[in-house]
N, C-alpha and C positions, 0 to 999 in steps of 0.2 A: 737294556737289561731290566728285568722286572724289579719294581721297588721292593725293598726289604721291609717286611712287616716288623713292627716293634712291639714287644710286650713287656709289662712290668714284672719284676721279680724282686726277691729279697736281697739281691746282690748289692753289697756295700761298696761304694765307689772308692777307687784308688786315688782319685784326684781331689785333694782338699787343700784349703788354705792353711797357712802355718800359724800356730800360736806363738805369741811373743815369748822368747826364751833365750837364755844365754847360749844355747846350743845352735841357734839359727843365726847365720851370718847375714842373710838377705831374705827379703820377702819377694813375692812375685812383683815384677814391674808392671806398671799400667801400660796398656797398649797405646802407642802413639796415635794421635788422631790424624796426623798427616799420612797420606798414602806413601808406600815405599816407591822409590824411583825405579827399582828393579825388584822383581818378585823372587828374591833370594834372601838368605839370612845375612849376607855380608854386604854392607854399604860402606864405601870409602869414607873414612872420617866419622862414621856413625857408631863406633865401638864405645860402649860405656859399661863400666863395672856395675852400674845400677841395674842393668838387665841380667846380670848373672844371678843364678838362683842356687842355693844350697838347702836341701830339704831333708828332714828326717824321714827315712823310708818307712818307718813304722806308722807314721801319720798318713802315709799313702797306701797302707795296706800290705806292704812288703815286709814280712817277718822273716826271721832267720830260717824257718822251715821251708821257705820258697826256694832257697838256694841249695842245690845238692851238696852233700858233704865233700865230694871230690873238688869242686870249685872253691868251696869255703876253705878246705884244708890247704889247697895250693896257694891261695892268697895269704893265708895265715903264715905259711912257711916263708914266703917271700918277705913278708913284713917283719918276721922274726929275725931275718938276716939284714934288716936295715933298708929294704927297698920298699917303695910305694907300689901298690898293686890295686887294680880296680877291675870290676866287670865293666864291659863296654859294648855298645852297639845294640843290635836287635834283641839281645836277651834282656837288657834293661827295659827297653820299650815293651816287650811282651809281658814282663813281670808287672809293669804298671797297668797293663790291660788285663791282668789276671789270666794270662794265657801261658801255656807250656812252651818255653823257648825251644827252638829247634836244636840249639847248642849254646854253650856258654863260652864266651871269649874273654880273655884276660889281657890287660896291658900293664906293663911295669916299667919302672925306672932302671931296672937291671938290663944289661945288654944280653944278647943271645948266648954268649959263652958263659956269662954268669948264671943265666937261667939253667943252662945245661949242667952246671956244676951242682946245682941244688937238687936235681932229680935224676935218678939212675935211668929211668925209662923215658928218655927224652931225645928227640932227633930234630935237627934243623933242616927245614925244607924251604924251597923257593929260591929264586934268584933276584928278581927285581924287588920284591917285598918279602924277604925271608922271615919266617916265624918258627917258633918251637912247637912241636907236637909232644905233649906230655901225657903219658898214661899214668893215671893215679886213681886208686880205688875202683878199678873196673871201668873207668870212663876216660875219654880222650878230650883233652882241653887244648885249644889253640892259644898260645901265649905270644904276644908281640911286644916289642920294645919301643919306648918313646924315641930312643936314639936311632932306630932303623929309619923312621920317617924323616928324621932330621937330616940324615946323610943323603937320602934319596932326593930330597927337595930343598937343597940349600938356598936357591934363589927365592923360593916361596917363603922359606923360613925367615930370611932377612927382611922380606917385605912385611911379614906378619909381625916381626919384632918391632919394625918401625911404626906399626899401627897400634902396638900394645899400649893401653892406657897406663898411666902411672898409678902407683899405690897398690899393686898386686904382688903377692909373694911368688916364690919360685914354683911352688906346687900348682898354683893357679895358672902360671905361665905355661907350664907343660901341658896341663889339661886343656886350656883354651887353644893353644897352637895345634894340638892333636885333633881337637874337635873340628877345626877348620879344614882338616884333611879328609873328613868323613864325607860320605856321599849325600846323605839327607839329614835334615835337622832332627828327625825322630830317631836317627841312629847315632846321634852325637852326644848321647847321655852317658854319664859314668856313675858307677855305684860301688861304694865301699861297704861291703856287708859286715865288716868288723866293727865299724863305728856307726853303721846304719845311716849312711849319708848318700844322697843322690845329688849330682852336679849337673846343672843345665846352663850352658853358656850361649845358647842360640835359640831360645824360645821353642825348644823341641816339645815341651809340655803343652804349650799353647797350640802348636800345630796338631798335636794329638787330639786336643779338645775340639779343634776346628775340622778334624778329619781331612787335613791338608798335607800333601807331600811337597816339600820344598827342598831345593838344593842349598848347600852352604855358600857356594859361589854361583854366579850366573850359570844357568843350565847348559848353555852353549859351551862354556869353558869347562864345566864339569864333565860333560859327555865326550868332549875332545880329549880330555885328560885320560878318561877310562870309559870306553864305549860299552863295557859290560854293565855299567850303571843303568843303561837303558833297560836291559832285561831285569836287573835287580829292582828298579823302580816299578816296572810293570808287575813284578811278582809281589812286592810289598803292597801296592795299591789294590791288587786283586784279592790278596789274602785278608787285608784289614778293611777293605771298603773305603779307601782313601781316594780323594779326588786330586787330580794334578793341578798345579799352578799353570797359568797360561804360558809362563816361561818354559816349563818342562814340556808341555804339549807341543809347542813350536819346535823345541830342540829335538824331541823324539822324531818328529816327521822329517826334520832336516838331516839328522845324523843316523837314521835307521840303517842305511846301507853300510855304515862303518862296522856293523856287527860281523860282516864277512871277514874282517881283519882278525877276528878272534879265532883261536885254535878250536879244533873239533872237541877236544876234551873239556874246554871251558864252556862251550855252548851246551854240551851234553849235561854238564853239572848244573848250569842255570835252568835248563829245561826240566831236569829231574826235580829240582827244587820247586818249580812251578806245578808240576803234574803229579808228584808223588806225596804231597803233604796236605791234601785236602782243599786245594783251590784250583783244580784243573779247569773246570768249566769257566769260571770267571777269568782265569788267565788267558785261555784261548780267545775269549771274547775281546779282551783288551788288546791282545796281540793282533787280532784281525782289525780292530777299530783303528789302530795306528799303523796298519800296513806292514807290520813286522812279521806276521804269520806267513805272508807270501815269500819271505826270505827264508824262514826256518822250515816251514812245512807247506810248500806251494800247492800240493794236491788238496790238503785240507782247507787252505785259503780259497781255492777255486770252488770247492764244494760249498763252503759257507756263503760265498758271494752269489752263487747260483740259487741257493735255497732262499736267501734273503732278498733276492731281486724283486719278487712280487710283494713280499710282506716281511717286515722286520720282526714280527711276532710269531713266525712259523716255528713249529717244533721240528728239530733236527735229531735224527737218530744218534749222530756223533755226540752232540751235546747232552742228550739224554743219558748216554752211557757214562760219560765223564761226571755228570751230575750224580748218578747213583754211586760211582766210585768215591766221590767226595764225601759221601755219607759215612763211610767206615774207615777212611784214612785221615790222618791228621799229623801235626808236627811231632807228637809223642808216639804216634802209631803209623809211621809211614810205610809205604810199599816199596818194593824195588822197581827199577825202571822197566823190567820185563813185563809188568802188568800193563802200563800204559802203551808200551810198544806193541804188545799183543792186541790191545783194543784198536789201535790205529790200523794194524794189519788186517784184523778181522773186518773192520768197517770198509777198508779199501777193497777187500775181496768181495764184499757185497755190492760195492759200486761197480766193480768190473763184471760181476755175474750175479745179478739179483736172484734171491732164492724165495721159495715158498715160505710163508711165516712159520709153518709147522716145522720145517727143516731147521730154521734159525732157533726156534724154541727147543727142539730136540738136541741140537748142537750144544746149547747152553746147559740143558738139563743133564746131559751126559757128563759134561765137565763138572757140574755142581755135585752130582751123585757119584761121579767117578765109577760108573757102572752103566753099560749099555742097557741091560734089562731094566734096571730101576729108573734110568733116565728116560727111556721110551715110555715106561709105564706112567711116570709122572706127567710126561708131555701129553699122552692120550687123556689123562684124567683132567688136566687143567687147560687143554687146548681147545675148548669149546668156543672161547672168544679170545682173540689176540689183537695186539696192536699191529697195524700195518703201516709201513713207512714207504714213502716215495722219495728216491728211486731204489731203495735198498731191497724191497720185497716185491714179489709178484702177486697175482690174483690169488687170494686165499680160498676161494670157493671150491677149487678142485681138490678132490680127495686123493691122497697118495698112500700106498701100502707101506708096510714096515720094510719090505725089501728095497723099495724105491727110496725110502727115507734113509736107510743105511748107506746106499750108494751115494746119495746126495750129501750126506754128512761127511763121508770120506772125501768126496770131491771138494767140498767147502774147506775142509782142513788143509788139503793140498794147496788150495788157492790162498789161504791165509799164510802158509809157509812161503809161498812164492812172493806174496805182497811184502814180506819183511825185507826182501832184497831191495825194494824201492828206497828204503831208508838207509841203505848201505852203498849202493852202486849209483854213481852219477849218470851213467849212460842209461840205465833202466829208468831212472827218474825222468830224464828228458824224454825218453820214448813214451812213458806213461802220460806225461804232461802234454804230449801232442794231441791227446784226446780232448784237451781243454784249450782250444785256440783262443788267443786274445788274452790269456792270463800269463803273467810273468813267471819265469822260473830261474832262480839264481844258480841252480845246480849244486847247492850246498847239501852235503850229507854229513851227519855228525854221530851216527850210531856205529860203534865198533863192530867188527866181524864177530868177535867173541860174544858180545852181548846179543847180537842178532842170532847167532847159533843157539845160545841158551834159550832165547825166546821161542825159536822154532821147535825146540825139543818139547815144549809144552803141548804142541798140537800133533806130534807124531803118534800119540796113542789113539787118535781118531782117524788118522790117515791110512792105517793098515789094520785090517781085521777088526774093525770097531765092534762087531757083534760079540767078540770074545773078551772085550774089556770088562773086567769085573773086580777091580781093586776095592771099591767101596770106601766108606768113611765111617769112623767110629764116633764122630761128633759133627754136628751141623752148625757149630758156632765157630766164628773166625778166630784163628790163632794168630794174633797180630805179631807176635815175636817171630814165628816162622815166616809170615808174609813179608816182614821187614828184611829177612835174610834171603828172600828169593826162593824159598822152598818150592819146588815144582808142584807138589801135590796141593799146597795151600794156595799157590797162585792160580792153578786150574780151578780150584773151588771159588776163588774170588772172581775170576773171569765168568764162570758159570752163573754166579750170583748176580753179577751186573747185567748179563744178557737176559736172564729170566725176569729181572725187575724191569728192564727196558721193554720187554715184550708184554708187560702187563700182568705178570703172574703174582706180584707182591709176595715174593718168596719169604720175606721176613714174617709174614703172617702164617707160614707153614713151616715152623722150625723142626717139627718132628720128622724123622726119616720114614720112608714108605715101608709097607709091610714086606717081610722076608728080605730085608736089606742085607746084602752080602758085605761083610766087613773083613778086611785083611789087616791084621795087627802085627806089629813087631814083637819080638820076644820080651823086650822091656815093657811094652804096653800090656802084654798078657800077664806078666808078673804083677804089674800094678793092679790090674783087674782082679787077679786072684786074691791079692791082699785086701782089696776093697770088698770082695765077696766074702772073705773070711770075717772081716769086721762087721759086715751086714748081718751075717748069721748070728754073731754074738749079740748084736744090737736087737735082732729079732727075738732071741731068747729072753733078753732083758725086758723087751717090750711085752712079751707074753706073760712073764712073771708080774709085771706092773699091772697088766690088765686083770689078772686074777686077784691081785690085792685090791684094786679099785672095785671089782665086782663084789667082793666080800663087803667092802665099805659102802656099797651103793653109790659109788662115784660115777658121774655121767661123762667124764672126760678122761682121756688117756694121753700121756705125754708122748710126743713123737720123738723117738730116740735116734732116728736115722740121721747119720751125719751127712753134712754137705761137703762136697769137694770143691776145690778151688776152680775146677773146670766148670762146675755148675754155677759158680758165683759170677763168672764173666758173662756180660751181656753185650749184645750188639749195640753200638752207640746210638743209633736212631732207628726207629721202626719205619717200615715202608707203608705206603697207602694200600688199601684193600685192592684186590684184582679189579681191573676195569674191563668194561665191555669192549668188544672189537671196535677199533676206530682207525680209520685210514688217515694217516697224517700226510697231507699234501702241502704244497707250497702255500696255498691259501689258508692253511691251518683250519680246514673245515672237516672235522672228524665225522665219519659215517660208519655205521655198524654193518659188518658183513659176516654173517654166520658161517661157520665152517663145520663140516660134519664130524670129523675126528681130528681131532688134532693129535853197583855195589855200592847201594846205600848203606848205609851204615846203620847198625842197630842202635837206636837212640834210647834204649832202656837205661835209666840211671839207677844204679844200685847204691845201697848204703846211704840213701838220702835221709835227712832228719825227719821230714814229713812228706806226705803225698802232695804232689803239686796239683792244684785245681786245674781241671781241663775244661775249656769251653767246647760244647758240642758243635755249635754252628759258628764258625769264626767271625764272619762279618756281622751276623745278627748279635752275637755276644758283645762285639765292640759297640754297636749302636745302643744296646741295652745298658752297657756300662756308662756310656756318656750321657744317656738320657736321665740316669738317676742323679747326675750331678749338675746338670744345666738348669738354671732357674731363669725363666723368661728369656731364653735365647733360642734362636733358630739354628737347627743343625744344617750344615752345608749339604748341597745336593750330592747325590751318589754318582757312581761311575758313568751312567748313561744320561746324566743331566736331569734327574728327577727334581721335583719341587722340594723345597726344604721341609723338614719334619715339623709337626706342630709343636708349639712351645709347651714345655712341661714345667711344672712347679713342684720340685721335690726337695725336701730337706734331707740332706745326706748326713750320715753319721760315720765316724771312723771306728772300726772295730779292730783292735789290735790282737791278733791271735797269739797263742803261746807258741814259742819256738824253742826247739831243742836241737843240738848238734852233738856229734861224737865227741867234740872237744869240750863241750860245756856239760859239766856234771850236775849243775844246778839249774832247775827250770825256773825262769824268771817270768813272773806274771805282770803283764802290762795293763795299766788301767785304761779303761775306755775314755776316749777324748771326744768332746763335742766341738765341732768346728764348722765354719761357714762353707758354702759351696764354692768351688774353684772359680766358677763363672763370675762371681762378684768381684774377683780380683782383676778381671780384665775389662771392666766397664769404664 
């Protein structure tokens, strides 16, 4: 995997050392000079309170505004009833990295029935590890109980109690024992937003600084206990750019086949977390590296193996498409699974029947413009130079007429629909894998028939009478809320955008619709436009009067009174590179120019939150930038593919405590800026 370039910015680090204060119980412990006997957080007889850390979250950059009002209110309600409650897991990790958490999980000393008594909209789900699903302030919060884990693992609880050091209180005992049941050290952090305190019992903060993923117990034991942790570990490492400990690498290779013991629903959930939240390309690469992809998606694993047989650096169309998808989806703006399923099916259709590059371009253009006429017009205009892929595309030099293009686009759409069945039917999967002799096939399918049917509907508009398709679009900006809900129109638009960018059009550099674009709007949309039109007329009259006044006064400027709408304020997260010349992407990755004549995820939007949550545009790069600003004279660990460590940086970090407000707090408290030392100095 290519090395991630690092650039400086004004981002203030979350990781800081603590000032001596009566509010801090412990400081960061120094790292032991002796190497660990096992590369995990737990060593028998090695538990020491001195390694436990309790930190003021405000000193680490986490203010009240970073926690949505729904989670804050839930914790406050539980505490008001006499129960302890904390944010736990990945949300604490992401807050420390100034990232938007995928969701917020809460753990409490109340049992599940007591939790249910406190909230009207609450249901208990699960059998082995039951939790409460609480709907509050328009959000869904998962609430678990300390007592649930204790009942499920009585033997482990007794062992942990026997290892518990003396001198700790009951609260510490609960938190420490629960942290030892977590999957990875970076997920074993607790956060009490009411008193602004973060609890770290397993050096999770140190592992974040080292970009290291470690298990709480030996990885072999951890993955035997729950093999889904293999998929979760790959997802976390791919999203955050973490490197695996040697213990984890060995355990993944040994226990990868145990994934087959998971249910189809669980596998689908984990795969959707990998591919729908902005880290699809890096996830696929890691899955392939550890031979897990050949279990989950054997066709894609065989394709990647063949493409990389001659050169590890070759450009693959499949990876290019997912790379472009990652640019506009993220944890706070996810897509639904039908988007990545559609991409897999589209790519498989091209492998089965390679197409002329102009057919592929037109296919994507029609999906993007949602109009045959406008899609074909755009393709002819921007199809003078295209990217050609081997083996997905054929010789681009041959000219094809509009009628032939229409027939081939319809045929390709039918091929895509048929390719979806490979992800649903085991027999079809085995039959298709027969074209790849020598590659293993587990026979695993995890996409439900309902999901497959919904994905197939996306392409039906192109498979029948495509020449009459003229729905059109009112906006060429992504509506992430509709995309997250799986809206067919928005998903087609996203598919088209990905295909066009993959084929070298750089569609983000052409945001304006083509001339004579045909737009079909709903009644509500028409009413909104009429209202905007009426407002614009009034503004124009006001502007005209303003101009007359300024002319009389010999003023040279006129105020622009035209109002901006929220739709115009939204911007696509990252811009694409400019269109590239035609290049043929072969296994040897030697591009050559060839002229052509003519060419149910869940909505994660959090409402009623005190402040907007800061979002990192590029997940792994933001992590590196974050850590670079705090490490003084330290080497960053190597990345996923074993790159050399980053250059040492010498940065003096400051803590900037933002103002925080919540619904429950009527008074805005201003926190003073504190000057502290870099975190790295505490681990020398």
